[in-house]
C-alpha positions as a Python dict, from the first residue, in 0.01 Angstrom:
ca = {
    (1, 'P'): (0, 0, 0),
    (2, 'F'): (-283, 197, 164),
    (3, 'L'): (-276, -24, 472),
    (4, 'L'): (104, 2, 489),
    (5, 'L'): (85, 382, 471),
    (6, 'F'): (-182, 380, 742),
    (7, 'L'): (34, 161, 967),
    (8, 'F'): (352, 357, 897),
    (9, 'T'): (199, 697, 976),
    (10, 'G'): (6, 559, 1273),
    (11, 'I'): (307, 389, 1430),
    (12, 'F'): (571, 651, 1362),
    (13, 'Y'): (352, 940, 1468),
    (14, 'S'): (455, 853, 1825),
    (15, 'L'): (746, 613, 1800),
    (16, 'P'): (1114, 682, 1736),
    (17, 'P'): (1310, 713, 1523),
    (18, 'I'): (1065, 949, 1349),
    (19, 'R'): (823, 1046, 1631),
    (20, 'A'): (640, 1286, 1399),
    (21, 'K'): (426, 1427, 1680),
    (22, 'A'): (733, 1615, 1802),
    (23, 'I'): (831, 1765, 1466),
    (24, 'P'): (647, 2076, 1348),
    (25, 'F'): (461, 2030, 1018),
    (26, 'L'): (545, 1658, 1010),
    (27, 'D'): (297, 1620, 1297),
    (28, 'M'): (23, 1751, 1066),
    (29, 'L'): (137, 1551, 765),
    (30, 'F'): (126, 1222, 956),
    (31, 'N'): (-242, 1288, 1025),
    (32, 'T'): (-293, 1169, 669),
    (33, 'L'): (-320, 824, 823),
    (34, 'Y'): (-692, 893, 836),
    (35, 'I'): (-728, 919, 459),
    (36, 'F'): (-534, 606, 363),
    (37, 'L'): (-805, 362, 464),
    (38, 'G'): (-1072, 564, 282),
    (39, 'F'): (-868, 579, -37),
    (40, 'G'): (-785, 211, 9),
    (41, 'A'): (-1154, 127, 26),
    (42, 'Y'): (-1217, 342, -281),
    (43, 'F'): (-941, 153, -463),
    (44, 'A'): (-1084, -184, -357),
    (45, 'L'): (-1425, -85, -497),
    (46, 'T'): (-1317, 92, -815),
    (47, 'G'): (-962, -13, -896),
    (48, 'E'): (-870, 357, -900),
    (49, 'V'): (-649, 544, -651),
    (50, 'G'): (-863, 858, -654),
    (51, 'S'): (-809, 1189, -825),
    (52, 'P'): (-520, 1417, -733),
    (53, 'V'): (-779, 1681, -640),
    (54, 'A'): (-932, 1441, -387),
    (55, 'W'): (-589, 1360, -242),
    (56, 'V'): (-498, 1729, -208),
    (57, 'G'): (-833, 1818, -51),
    (58, 'A'): (-832, 1527, 193),
    (59, 'T'): (-471, 1591, 291),
    (60, 'A'): (-536, 1962, 349),
    (61, 'W'): (-847, 1885, 555),
    (62, 'V'): (-682, 1634, 791),
    (63, 'M'): (-373, 1851, 831),
    (64, 'A'): (-591, 2147, 929),
    (65, 'M'): (-794, 1939, 1172),
    (66, 'H'): (-477, 1809, 1338),
    (67, 'A'): (-321, 2153, 1370),
    (68, 'Y'): (-642, 2304, 1502),
    (69, 'S'): (-676, 2030, 1761),
    (70, 'A'): (-327, 2116, 1886),
    (71, 'V'): (-412, 2480, 1960),
    (72, 'P'): (-573, 2405, 2301),
    (73, 'D'): (-261, 2205, 2392),
    (74, 'I'): (-3, 2475, 2320),
    (75, 'T'): (65, 2562, 2684),
    (76, 'A'): (81, 2199, 2799),
    (77, 'D'): (298, 2099, 2502),
    (78, 'K'): (541, 2383, 2568),
    (79, 'K'): (565, 2282, 2936),
    (80, 'A'): (632, 1923, 2828),
    (81, 'G'): (901, 2041, 2585),
    (82, 'L'): (704, 1908, 2288),
    (83, 'S'): (760, 2095, 1964),
    (84, 'T'): (456, 2095, 1737),
    (85, 'T'): (325, 2306, 1453),
    (86, 'A'): (103, 2485, 1706),
    (87, 'T'): (384, 2555, 1954),
    (88, 'L'): (599, 2687, 1671),
    (89, 'L'): (336, 2912, 1508),
    (90, 'G'): (136, 3002, 1819),
    (91, 'A'): (-241, 3005, 1835),
    (92, 'N'): (-307, 3277, 1579),
    (93, 'G'): (-45, 3151, 1333),
    (94, 'T'): (-184, 2799, 1354),
    (95, 'I'): (-539, 2922, 1311),
    (96, 'V'): (-440, 3119, 999),
    (97, 'L'): (-264, 2809, 862),
    (98, 'C'): (-579, 2607, 930),
    (99, 'A'): (-790, 2866, 747),
    (100, 'V'): (-561, 2836, 444),
    (101, 'L'): (-565, 2454, 451),
    (102, 'W'): (-943, 2443, 489),
    (103, 'T'): (-976, 2686, 200),
    (104, 'V'): (-771, 2446, -14),
    (105, 'A'): (-991, 2157, 103),
    (106, 'T'): (-1304, 2356, 20),
    (107, 'G'): (-1173, 2435, -327),
    (108, 'S'): (-1100, 2067, -386),
    (109, 'A'): (-1443, 1965, -257),
    (110, 'T'): (-1610, 2219, -484),
    (111, 'V'): (-1419, 2090, -788),
    (112, 'L'): (-1528, 1735, -705),
    (113, 'L'): (-1879, 1792, -571),
    (114, 'G'): (-1995, 2113, -731),
    (115, 'P'): (-2186, 2365, -520),
    (116, 'A'): (-2223, 2119, -228),
    (117, 'G'): (-1848, 2148, -174),
    (118, 'L'): (-1893, 2513, -84),
    (119, 'L'): (-2022, 2399, 255),
    (120, 'G'): (-1655, 2378, 343),
    (121, 'V'): (-1637, 2759, 368),
    (122, 'I'): (-1771, 2709, 719),
    (123, 'Y'): (-1426, 2595, 831),
    (124, 'P'): (-1210, 2890, 720),
    (125, 'A'): (-1491, 3123, 835),
    (126, 'L'): (-1476, 2967, 1181),
    (127, 'M'): (-1099, 3012, 1183),
    (128, 'L'): (-1130, 3380, 1099),
    (129, 'Y'): (-1385, 3411, 1379),
    (130, 'A'): (-1150, 3228, 1619),
    (131, 'L'): (-874, 3484, 1565),
    (132, 'G'): (-1064, 3738, 1774),
    (133, 'L'): (-1147, 3504, 2062),
    (134, 'T'): (-990, 3450, 2401),
    (135, 'N'): (-833, 3110, 2468),
    (136, 'E'): (-1139, 3004, 2668),
    (137, 'K'): (-1378, 3095, 2387),
    (138, 'R'): (-1150, 2930, 2132),
    (139, 'F'): (-1167, 2610, 2335),
    (140, 'A'): (-1548, 2630, 2344),
    (141, 'L'): (-1545, 2667, 1965),
    (142, 'Y'): (-1306, 2373, 1939),
    (143, 'K'): (-1541, 2158, 2145),
    (144, 'A'): (-1820, 2239, 1897),
    (145, 'F'): (-1623, 2093, 1605),
    (146, 'P'): (-1760, 1738, 1636),
    (147, 'L'): (-2108, 1884, 1586),
    (148, 'V'): (-1991, 2101, 1296),
    (149, 'N'): (-1825, 1797, 1134),
    (150, 'L'): (-2139, 1589, 1187),
    (151, 'I'): (-2365, 1847, 1026),
    (152, 'V'): (-2138, 1936, 734),
    (153, 'G'): (-2042, 1573, 674),
    (154, 'G'): (-2404, 1461, 696),
    (155, 'V'): (-2524, 1723, 450),
    (156, 'L'): (-2244, 1635, 208),
    (157, 'F'): (-2308, 1261, 243),
    (158, 'W'): (-2680, 1292, 175),
    (159, 'S'): (-2634, 1540, -109),
    (160, 'I'): (-2389, 1304, -279),
    (161, 'L'): (-2608, 1002, -218),
    (162, 'L'): (-2927, 1170, -337),
    (163, 'S'): (-2758, 1306, -648),
    (164, 'S'): (-2623, 962, -739),
    (165, 'N'): (-2805, 663, -879),
    (166, 'L'): (-2745, 463, -560),
    (167, 'L'): (-3093, 516, -415),
}
C-alpha cells in the first residue's frame, strides 16, 4: 500500500485527471509522496505503520516544504496560469502557513524525540524572519534550505542513533 500511495501521488501530481500541482492545497498534500516510502520501510522492518504523531508531523513537514518551495515561483506560475497554494495565498500568506505547518511538525518531533525535536523551531523561526524580507532576500534564504535541512537532519539523525542501542 505504501508503494501504491507513492506511485499514485507521484503520477497524479502532474497528470490529469487530478493534476494536483494545479489545485491549491492539493498540491501540498500530494507532496506526501515523500513520506510513503519511509513509512513503508519502517513497516517492512517493524510490522508497524508508525504512530499517528509521526504521520501528522511528517505530513505537516513535507506540505510546508512544498509550499515554501513554491514561493519563488509565484510570478512565473501566475504568468503560466497555474493555480497553486502559493499563488492563492501570496508570498506572506504561504510563509505564514508554512510557519504553522512547521510548528506542527516540530511539536510532533518533540513528542517523538524529546528535546532533540525542538531543533525544528528553526523552521518556523526562519519563516517569521522571511516575512520581513524582499523577494530577492527570500530567494537567498530559500537557497540556503538544503544546508539547513542537512544540518538539522544530521543532528537529529546522530542524536537518535547515539541515544539508541544501535551503536
